[in-house]
Structures are given as structure tokens and as C-alpha cells.
C-alpha positions, -999 to 999 in steps of 0.1 A, spaced: -687 -237 -209 -672 -266 -230 -659 -300 -213 -619 -300 -204 -599 -321 -231 -590 -355 -219 -572 -376 -236 -579 -420 -231 -549 -440 -248 -561 -469 -242 -535 -502 -245 -553 -530 -266 -540 -567 -274 -540 -603 -264 -531 -614 -231 -501 -616 -229 -488 -585 -245 -475 -565 -217 -506 -544 -215 -505 -545 -173 -472 -540 -176 -468 -507 -193 -498 -495 -174 -477 -500 -143 -443 -486 -159 -470 -454 -167 -479 -451 -132 -442 -454 -121 -435 -420 -140 -468 -402 -129 -490 -406 -158 -528 -408 -147 -538 -445 -156 -573 -463 -155 -565 -499 -149 -592 -525 -150 -599 -520 -115 -611 -484 -120 -648 -500 -140 -663 -517 -110 -686 -543 -124 -720 -554 -105 -716 -590 -104 -749 -613 -117 -761 -647 -122 -751 -642 -160 -717 -651 -174 -699 -619 -175 -688 -626 -206 -726 -626 -220 -737 -601 -247 -756 -585 -220 -731 -585 -194 -705 -571 -224 -729 -545 -229 -738 -535 -194 -697 -532 -189 -693 -511 -222 -719 -487 -209 -702 -488 -173 -668 -479 -195 -686 -451 -208 -702 -434 -175 -664 -438 -157 -647 -421 -184 -675 -394 -181 -669 -391 -146 -637 -388 -150 -637 -364 -168 -660 -345 -148 -639 -352 -116 -610 -337 -132 -628 -305 -146 -639 -299 -111 -604 -294 -97 -584 -277 -126 -605 -239 -134 -575 -233 -164 -588 -259 -181 -559 -272 -191 -562 -307 -211 -552 -340 -196 -538 -376 -206 -550 -409 -191 -539 -448 -201 -561 -471 -200 -561 -510 -194 -583 -517 -227 -606 -499 -248 -650 -512 -251 -639 -528 -282 -625 -556 -259 -660 -560 -256 -668 -571 -291 -640 -602 -288 -654 -614 -255 -689 -613 -260 -694 -646 -264 -727 -644 -286 -735 -615 -311 -701 -592 -304 -700 -582 -335 -734 -557 -326 -713 -538 -302 -690 -524 -328 -712 -495 -345 -725 -486 -311 -693 -486 -296 -682 -465 -321 -709 -438 -324 -706 -435 -290 -672 -425 -287 -673 -400 -315 -697 -387 -292 -675 -382 -264 -649 -364 -290 -676 -342 -304 -696 -334 -277 -676 -336 -245 -641 -328 -263 -633 -368 -245 -604 -381 -272 -607 -422 -269 -575 -435 -288 -564 -473 -290 -531 -488 -292 -526 -523 -307 -494 -539 -284 -485 -563 -312 -458 -594 -303 -451 -621 -326 -470 -651 -319 -443 -674 -311 -426 -656 -287 -465 -642 -271 -470 -681 -269 -441 -686 -250 -449 -654 -226 -482 -670 -221 -471 -705 -211 -442 -680 -186 -472 -666 -169 -495 -695 -165 -467 -715 -146 -464 -688 -124 -503 -676 -125 -521 -710 -131 -558 -696 -125 -552 -679 -153 -564 -711 -174 -601 -706 -161 -598 -675 -190 -587 -699 -219 -550 -685 -216 -542 -723 -222 -551 -721 -256 -532 -715 -282 -558 -719 -301 -579 -692 -282 -546 -673 -286 -549 -672 -323 -586 -663 -325 -573 -631 -301 -548 -623 -319 -566 -627 -354 -588 -603 -339 -565 -572 -335 -547 -579 -365 -580 -572 -385 -587 -547 -374 -578 -509 -377 -567 -492 -345 -555 -457 -342 -516 -469 -333 -499 -499 -335 -462 -507 -313 -446 -538 -317 -438 -548 -285 -419 -583 -290 -378 -574 -287 -377 -543 -272 -372 -530 -233 -409 -521 -217 -392 -483 -214 -386 -483 -253 -423 -496 -261 -431 -469 -242 -412 -441 -257 -420 -455 -290 -459 -449 -283 -450 -414 -266 -435 -401 -295 -461 -415 -320 -489 -396 -300 -471 -365 -296 -464 -365 -336 -499 -376 -346 -527 -360 -320 -523 -322 -324 -539 -313 -291 -513 -341 -270 -508 -328 -240 -477 -321 -219 -470 -352 -201 -449 -360 -174 -422 -384 -195 -404 -349 -203 -389 -351 -171 -374 -388 -175 -366 -388 -209 -341 -386 -231 -345 -429 -232 -309 -436 -219 -319 -421 -185 -345 -443 -179 -333 -475 -158 -350 -501 -190 -374 -530 -182 -370 -563 -197 -402 -571 -224 -416 -599 -196 -455 -601 -188 -469 -599 -155 
């Protein structure tokens, strides 16, 4: 029998763009959320951002998402479609692999294509866009609260610009601006866009919380 339709909305963007807070907001409203912790990566002697380890991360991501789909299908006999929100997509590995990350790009694209064609699992990417100067200020604010993030080069404006350049030159399925709106407004804009452009977009828990004015607004501050 055909696999249950599953749509995975992957939030992408530079560090400090608000992905983690958006995931937390979606989760608080009853959405199924796959944060970075849903993928338990093994620890080896190789650097986690080496090409080899990023390749392993991509493979584990695909394997884990297939398992999530299977587990959901086993619990639901009606075949009803389901929606998941994910913190990052496999394309992140293209950026973070220290060498030859571009080689992962066609591999990931073909894997995502097969997921949709063979097992009815759609992976859609959303770029969370933020003005660079405001983004840099948010990153600095977070560094004061979480100084350990310097080990990820988050104290480097040059690294931030390199990361934003990566996201700006790629084509994403959706682009949502999170510069000067509340997180609730950003989430609402995203859901509206998804509902308009994905014919099979499933009914979501948000219906009981909308329209937007009924929500308690959350200021656009990154975690």
C-alpha cells in the first residue's frame, strides 16, 4: 500500500535568524516538531563538519525521517496526511562541510526527489531571512548570553556574511522575512504561504489559534 503522505517543512537560515524559536513556537501550538535533537549522531575522531561526517549526517537525516513516517503510518490506519516542522534540512551540510560540500548538493536533491516520488514524503525548505545588520546585532546579543557559541565561529561577522551569502544565492521553496515582525506573525505568514502553494497541505493545529490577533505576540528575539 502507498506510504502515508508526510510533509516536512524545514526551516533554514543563518544562525540567529530565529529557527529554534520558531520551532519552539510551533511545538507550543501542537505541531509535530523535529528539532536538531531528533537526530542522534555518533561521535567519532573526525571533525563533525568534515565532508565524511556531514555525509553521514545527511544519510542519518534521511533514514530518521523515513522512520518517523513509518512510525506515524503504523499508528494511523486512515492514511491521513501529516505535517512536521524540522530545524534545518539536509542542505545545511552543503554549507557546513569544511571541504567539497558542493558535492553533497546533487546527492541531497536526488534523495529528496525520490522521497516524494517513491514514498509520498515531501520535503520543503523555508529560508528565514533577516536583514544583515539586525541579524548581527541579534547574534551579538546571544553571544553575551551564550559565549560558548564562539566555538561555532558565531563571533565572526565574516562567517555570518559567508553563511548569509550561501542562503541568498540558493533557491528555496519559500522565503519568509523575520526582520521586524513578531515570531507569531512570521509563523502565520509561513502557514498562509504553505497553505496557498501546497495543494496537499494538511489541516494544522493552528486553526484553533488563528486569527492572529488572538495570539499572544512574541517579540522577534533569537534564543
